[in-house]
N, C-alpha and C positions, 0 to 999 in steps of 0.2 A: 696686522700681519705684523708686524716689523718693530711693536710697539715697545719690546724687550732690548732689542738690540740698543732704538736711540735712547731708554732710558739706562742702558748700563755701560758707554761708550766715554770714556773719559775724557771730558774736555776741560779747554784752559781760557784764549782768549774770548774778550767779550761778544766778538763775533759768535764765534762758535756757539756758546751760551745761547747767546740768541737765536743762533738756526736749530740748535734743541728744541730750545723751549717753543718757539713756535712751530717746529715740525710735530711734535706731544700732542702739544694742543690744536693741530689740525688731524693727523692721527685721530686722537679720538672721537674730534666731530664727525670727521668720515666715517668712521663705521657703528654710530651710536644710530639706531633704525628710525626710519624718517614711516612715516605712517603713509600705507599705499593712496590713501585718499587724495596726498598729497602730490603723488606722481602728475599729474593732467596740469596743475596747480602750476607746479614746477615748471615743468617744458612751456607752457602756455604765456608764461612767465619770461623767461629767458627768449622766447621766441618774441615775445612785444618788444622789451628793451632794446635787443638789439635790434627792433627797425626802428627804435626812437632814435637809439643812439646816431643813422645813417642817416634820418631824416633833420635831427640839430647839426650834423656838422657835415650835412650834405655837398657843400662849397670844396670841402678840402678833401671826400671820398673824390671829387673828378678831379682834383686837382693831379697832374701825371705824375708828380714827385714824389706826392705824400699816397694815395691810396694803399698801397701795399704797408704802409706803416702805418699807417691806419687801421686796419683791420686788424694788424698784429699787437697793436693798441690796445684795443678794443674788445676785442675777442677772444683775447690771452691776459689783461692783463684786467681790464675795467668790468668784462663781461666774459668772464669765462664760462663757455654751453654746457662744459660736461665735465665730469671726473674722468680722469686717463689712467694710463697705469705710467706714465711720468710723475704721479705722488709718491706711490709704492716704488717707485726707480729712486728718486729721491729718498726715503726711507732705508731701503737698503743697503744705498751704497757709502750711506751719513758718516760710520768709521769711517771712510777712506777721504770722505773732504774734509776730512776738519786737520786729516793728516797731510794732504798733499792740497789742498789749496790751500789759496791764499786767505790774511780775513776779511780783503776789502768785497772782493769775491762770495764768500760766506756772508757777507752783510746785505750782500743784496740778493741773496736765495732766501736770506728769511726777510727781506723785506716782501718776496715772490710770495712767501709761503702766506706771510699775515695779510695780505690783499687779498689771497683766495680766501681766505678764512673768515676776513670781515665781509667780502661780500658775497659766500654761501649761507652765511650766520643771515644778513638783511634779507635777501632774497627767498631763504626761508621762512623768516617772518612776514615777508606780502604773503607768499605765500599760502599761509596759515588764514587769514584775511581775506584773501580772494577763493576761497577754495571751492564756498558758494556761487562764484560767478560761474556760466559755462561759455561767454564770451568777455572777453577783456576788453577795455578801452579806456581813454584816458581816463572818466570821472571815475570808475572805479579802479584805477590804479595810481591816482591821484587822492584819493579817499584812503587808500591802506596804505599809502605813502605815508599821509600825517596821520591815520591813528596809532602807526608802530611806532613814530616822535624817537628814531636812532640820531637823534643831529651830530651827536658825538662819534657814531661807526659810520657816519656816511664821512664826516671831518676827514677821519682816519681815514678814508679809503681813499679819496682825491687825494693826501700828503703822501702815500705810500704810492699812488698811480706817478706821481709826480717823482719823489723817491727812486724808486724801482727804473722807470720811464729814463732819469737825467744819467745813470750810474750804468746802464746798460749800455746809453750813447756814448760814454767813454772806455768803457772796454771796444767798442768796435770801429774808434778814431785808431786801433791797435790792430796792424799790420798779422802781426803773429796769430789772433784770435780765428781769423777766416782757415789761414796754413793749417795752425789747429782741427780746427773742427775738420776739414778735407780731411787730416792727417788721420782722425781718431772715430771715422763712419762705421769701419770694420769694424774696429777694434767695440765698437759699441753694438753693434749686434748681435756680435760675438758672444755679449756680457747680458745681452736682455735690455738694453739700455733704449730700444730705439726711439721710445716716444720723447724722452728726456733730450735725447742728441737731438729729434728734428724741432723739439720747442727750443733749442740754442741756433739751431741754423738756421730756422725763421726767422727768429728777432734777428739772428746777425744779417741777412738776407734785404730786411724789413727796412734796418737801420742805416745799411750802407746807401739805397736809394732815397734820402732821404736830407735836405739840407736843413739847418739850426734847428733842427728836434729841439733843443731846449722852448724853442719859443714858439712851438707847435705845441708842444705840451702845455705852458703857462696856458694855448688858447683855452684850452681842451678842458682844464681847474677852471677856468675864470668863468667858462660859456655854463659845467656841469654845477657850478659853487650856485650862479644865478640859480639857473634851471631850481636846483633844490630852494633857493629860500622865497621863492614865487612860489615854487609848489604849498610847502612848508604857511605862506602868508596869504593863502587862498586865493591868488590873484585868478581874474576872469579866464586869460588865457595860460597859465603856465608852462607850459610845453614852447612857446614862442621865444625871442630873445629880440631883445632893439635893436635895430641897424649898426649900431656900433659895436655889439656883440659877433655882430657878422664876420668881420674881418680880423687881423692879424692886427690889428694896429694900437688895444689897450696892452698887450703884451709885451710891447718893448722890446721891438725885431720882427722882422719880418722871415720869413722862411720863402722865402725865392720868391719871383717871377711868375705870376699867374698866366 
């Protein structure tokens, strides 16, 4: 829809160029036709993976300081559940973003776009292999995961979760961000940027309620990388983690008292 605007906007800095390239790639992916036969498989896969993440990280979901933050990390960053107007919003305001937004924030937005793209590419590849199964279970999911063999893409996904999560945490620590989001809510509505503004505000509220976000993100990445390794190795219980990985101890920090 806004591809020409993305393509013709002049950019100078490396972060702006990174964001432009990421948005173009993501735009092309979002607007390519997806076989209708995969609709059910994609929906089923998204629901199953969301529930799997909740089971794997159940202890953190139950922690009063991390429930909302973890929901944001896993639903908006690691396993986004659907395409939203937010994606078109970023395309539409790209010329203004590169003109007014600092480079460090442009870099964060680029990482977010890249993360959304790689996640959706991985899901599409999985859905194609699961399209013959009306009921998705652990056995079918693990088999499809191994068949795809997209190890580098899954490593990139984890690295981007860490990069974007840590950068968002740094922004939240700045008091001016909360004030700015509150002051711009009306303007966002008038400009048709409600979805993008809501995403930023939800992220702000989620991260403001957490302590030691770096330790939490590191734990999530450690756990998810171990799950990946066990699935690829054909482990008998690939979605189960050993006792030591069910705590924060291996991350080198503690995200608060339980």
